[in-house]
N, C-alpha and C positions, 0 to 999 in steps of 0.2 A: 592234178597230182603229178607224179614225176615222169619217169621215162615211159613211153608207149611200147607197145610190141613192136618187134624188131621191122618188119615190113610188110607189105600188101602185095599179094600175087595176082595177077590178072588170070580169070579162069573162063573157058570158052563157053560153058554151059551156064554161066551166071556173073554176078558181080565179083568185086574183090574179095579174096578170102584171106584170113591172117595165117601166117606160116611161122615156124621156128618159135614156138611158145616155150619157154624155159618151165620147168616143173614148178619152180618158186613162184613163177607167175599165177599159176592155176590155183595154188592152196588157198591164198585168201578169198578168192571168188567162190571156191568149193564151200567155204565156211559161211559165205553170205547166201548160198542156195540153200543149205542147211538150215539156216535161221529162217529163210521164208518157208521152207517146209514145216519148221516147228509152228511157226505163226499160223499159218492155214491149218495146220493139224490141231491147234488150239480151237479154231472155230469149228472144226468138225466135231471135237470132243463136246464143245458147248451145246450144239445142236442134238447131239446125243445125251444130253443131261449129265454128262460126266465132267462137272464144273471145276472139281478141284484138279483133275488132270489137264482141263483146257487152261487154267490159270498157271500150272506148272510150264506148260508148253509155250505160253505166251512170255513168261519170264525167262525160259531157257532160249527163246528166240531172241529177246532183248540182250540176253549175255553174249549170245554168239555175234549178234550185230554189233556189239559193242568192242569185241576183239579183232574182228576182221582187218578194220584198218589199222589196228597196232600191228597185227601179223604182217601185214602187206608192207609197213614201214619197216619194222625189224628185218624183215627179208629182202628189202629194197626191191619190192615187187609191186609198186605203186602204179596205176595206170589210168587213163581216162576211161577205159571200159570198167575197170573196178569201180571207179568212182560213180558212175552211172548205175551200176548194180547196187550199190551200196544205198543210193538215193532211193531206189525202188524198194529195196528191203525195209529201208527206215520207214516209209509210208506203210507199207503192210504190217510190219511187227510193232510199231509204236502208236499207229494210228488205227487203221481198220481192224486189226485183230482183237486190241482190248476193247473198241467200241461195240463189236458184234458180240464178243463174250459177255459182256455188261448188259447189253440189250437182250440177249437170250435168257439171261438169269433173271434180271430184275426189270429193266427199263421198259420192257414191251407191256407190263402192267400197268404203266402209265399212259398207254395208247399213243397217240400221235406226238405228244410232248417228249415222250421218252425216245421216239425214233429221231425227232428234230434234235435232240441233245446229242444223241450218237452220232448223227451226222454232223453237227457242229464240231464236235469234238475231232473227228477224222479229218475234217477241212481244216481245222486249226493246226492240226499236227503237220498237214501237209504245206501249209503257209509258214509255219514255224520252221520247217526244215528248208524251205526254198530261201526265206530270210537270211538263215544260217549260212547258207551256200554264197549268198551274195555278200554278205559282212565279211565272210572269210577270205573272199576274193579282195575285198578293200580294206583288210586289216593293215596294211602297210600305209594307209592314209591316216590312220587313228592314232592317237597317243598309245605307246606301249602298255602303259598300266592298265588301259581299258579292256586290253585281250584277256585280263584275268577276270573278266565277268561276262557271262552269258547275257545276252538282250531277251529276257522273258524266260519262262521255265524251260529247261532243255526236254526234247521229246521223250527221251529214255525216261526222265524223272516223271514226266506227264502219264506215262503209260503206266508206271508204278502206281501213281498216285491216284488215277481215275479208277482203280478196281479196288479201292479202299472198302466200298460196301461190300464185296464179295469176301474179303478177308474177315470183315466183322461177323457175317453170316457163318462163316467157317470156324469161327471160335465157339459155336455152339451156346450163344449167350440168351437164346430164347427169343431171337428176332425172326419175324416170318416175314418172307416176300410179298407183303400187302400192297395194295394200290397207294395208301398215304406214304409208305417207307419208298415206294417207286418214285413218287413225285420228289421226296427229299433227295434221293439219289440222281434224279433228273436235273435237279438244281446245282448239286455237287459236280455233276458232270459239264455243265455249262461254266461253272466257275474255274473249273481245271482249263477248260477250252480256252477262256479268257486268259488265264494265267500263260498259256502257251504263247498267245499272240501279242502279250503285253510287253512294254518296254521295261520291266521290272529288271534291274541289274542283279543278278544271281552270281554270288562268286562261284568260280570253277575250280578253285584249288589247284590249277596246274602249275602255279609257281612255288607252290609249298616245297620246301625242301627240308629233309628230317635230318637232324643232327645224329651224328655217328653214335653217341651214347644213348640215342632213344629208338634205334632202328630195331632191336629185338623186342623192346616192348609194343612198339607198333604192329610189328609182325603177329606177335601174342595176340594183340587186339583184334586185328583182321581175321586170325583162326578162330578166336572165340566167337566173332559175329558169324562167320560161316558155320559153325557148329550149332550156334543158336538157330540159324536159319534151317538146317537141316533137321534139328530136333523139334522146334517149336515154330514152324514156318510163319503161321498166321500171327501169333502173337509177335514174332519180330517184324514182319512186314507191317503190321498195325503201328508198332512203335516207330519204325523208321519213317513211315509216312507222317505220324505226328510230330516226329522230330524235324522233318525237312520242312513242313508247315511253319513251325516256330522258327527255324533258322532263317527264313525269307526275310522277315522284317530287320533282322540284325544285319543280313546281306545288304539291304538298302541302305541302311544307317552307314555301314562300312564304306559304301560307294559314294555317299553324300561328303563323309569326312574326308575320303582319298581326293574327291574333286576340288573341294576347298583347299586341300594341302597343295594341290597342284595348281591353284589359282584359277581355277575354271568355274564358270557358273553352270549350274545345273537346273534347268527348268523344272518344276513339278511334272509335266508330262514325261521326263526322262525317267523318273524314279516312281512312277504310279501305274 
């Protein structure tokens, strides 16, 4: 990331310490710490059988984790320290917290396979984040258009996807957290884990530019989605997960077409 803290000062009673930290450098890291607190609180609520609150806290952690980096860039307060904190928060909020909440609610009924699935998801999230950091460092070596695609499902999306079984139960559709249902959820969790570490090209939308005459409709659509999320959270999240899963094959197709347009060969492993 960008400029580090100003300087280090030697101290007689220990190692070097950081000094002269502007307040704008602290704010993004504070948001990151709050995100970790929210994710860990979600785990606590799950162990207390307050699962709806647990899911809300995990989603809140994901939201806070998503804005800390943008806040740092906006305030020109990026730092190596902040980057390390953000990576730690990502693993907790996108990997460990969703896996443990889902395990406490349902996967434990599948016994050891349920725990293995939870572990696989958490590990896959860590691997996905590590690969993202490596690819981000090497992005200058790749064609510019490829930066428009994630390699594999991004960790925040994976966290939202893997909790689909909880959304369905919260809809009060008559489902019971039985052992057979737990095995189905176990298989779904493993599937999401593999989507995270796959080489599936997922369109990021970073390069989308909104025409001036469509800004207001787009703002209205975003506001509508937020209102639906607040009023009908589980229906909205279920529909969002379904829409995202439907979107993935179209993303692969768009990547293949773009690669052919750029005159590049795309091996099947790159899109599978």
